[in-house]
N, C-alpha and C positions, 0 to 999 in steps of 0.2 A: 842255312844251306850255302855251300860254296859252289858257285856256277863256273864251270870250265868252258869258256868260249874258245872256239877255234875258227880261224879264217877259212873261207872256201878255198879249195885247192885250185880253183879257176881264177883266182885274183891275179890282176896284172901288175901287182907291186904296190908300193906306197902311194903312187899317184892315181891308182885306179878309182874312178868315180863310182863304179857299180860293184861294190863288194859287200858280201854279207858274212856274218859270223853265225856259227851254229853251236848249240849246247844241248846235250842230252838232258832229259829230266824224266821223272817217274812215268809220265803219261806219253812221252814221245820226244819231240824236238822243239827247241825254241830257235827262232831266227830273228836276227836284228841287223840293222844297218851299221857297218863298221865305222862309218864316218860320224855316226850319231849314237854312240853306245848308251847314252842316258835317255834316248828318245822312246824307249819302250821296245817291245818285241812281239812277234807273232808266235802263237803256240799251236803246234800240229801234233796229232797222234802219229804214230809211226806209219800207219796206213795212209793217212792224209798226206804226209810228207812224201811218201813213195809215189803217190798219185800225182802230186805237184811236180816232182822231178821228172816223172814219165811224160807229163804234159809239156813241160819246158823242152825236153829233148825232141818231142814231135813237132813243136812249134817255135823254133828258135827265132824266127823272123818277128814274132809278136812280143819278144822279150828284150828288145834293144831300145 
């Protein structure tokens, strides 16, 4: 399977220390650290990923 990773639209550019990449898969979304692409990834269902994004939007102060 070929995985198509894409960078978050919120990245600050090449020197951004806090950037993630996303890839769709059969069961949902994979998320990995763009600075460490060989370090593994997290796997979320679409519902779990949606809940995570909603939580981050409600609590941005806890995500820095």
